[in-house]
C-alpha positions as CSV (number, residue, x, y, z in Angstrom):
1,M,12.5,11.3,-16.6
2,T,8.9,13.8,-17.4
3,D,7.3,11.4,-20.1
4,E,7.7,8.5,-17.4
5,I,6.1,10.5,-15.2
6,E,3.1,11.5,-17.0
7,Q,3.3,7.7,-18.7
8,L,2.8,6.6,-14.7
9,K,0.1,9.0,-13.9
10,L,-2.4,8.3,-16.7
11,R,-2.0,4.4,-15.8
12,L,-2.8,5.6,-12.3
13,I,-5.6,7.5,-13.6
14,E,-6.8,4.1,-15.5
15,L,-6.1,1.5,-12.0
16,E,-8.1,3.8,-9.7
17,E,-11.1,4.0,-12.1
18,E,-10.5,-0.2,-13.2
19,I,-10.8,0.2,-9.0
20,R,-14.3,1.4,-9.4
21,E,-15.6,-0.4,-11.4
22,T,-14.4,-3.7,-9.6
23,E,-16.1,-1.7,-6.3
24,K,-19.3,-1.8,-7.8
25,R,-18.9,-5.1,-8.0
26,V,-18.5,-6.3,-4.4
27,P,-22.1,-7.0,-3.0
28,A,-23.1,-5.8,0.1
29,H,-23.5,-9.8,1.0
30,S,-21.8,-12.6,0.4
31,V,-18.9,-11.4,-1.8
32,K,-17.1,-13.4,-4.1
33,P,-13.0,-14.0,-3.3
34,Q,-12.9,-13.7,-6.5
35,V,-13.4,-10.0,-6.7
36,M,-12.2,-9.4,-3.2
37,G,-8.8,-11.3,-5.2
38,E,-9.5,-8.8,-7.9
39,L,-10.1,-5.4,-6.0
40,F,-6.8,-6.5,-3.8
41,I,-4.4,-7.2,-7.2
42,L,-5.6,-2.8,-8.2
43,E,-5.0,-2.1,-4.9
44,D,-1.6,-3.7,-5.2
45,K,-0.8,-2.2,-8.6
46,K,-1.3,1.2,-7.9
47,D,0.6,1.0,-4.3
48,L,3.5,0.9,-6.5
49,L,2.9,2.8,-9.2
50,L,2.7,5.8,-6.5
51,Q,5.1,4.7,-4.6
52,T,7.5,4.4,-8.0
53,I,6.3,8.2,-9.3
54,K,7.3,9.4,-5.9
55,E,10.3,7.8,-6.0
56,L,10.9,9.8,-9.5
57,Q,9.7,12.9,-8.6
C-alpha cells in the first residue's frame, strides 16, 4: 500500500509540473480554448489523484 501511495505522490508532482507548464502557455488575453481545455483536464486528474491518495491513507 505504501508503494502505491508513493507512486501516486510522484504522479501528483508530475501533474503539478504539467499544470504549471500549461499555465505558462495561457496568454493574458485571447485565451485559446484548447489550452484551457488541457488545463481543466490536468486539474481534474490532479483532483482525482488527491482523492485517491486521501482514501488510501
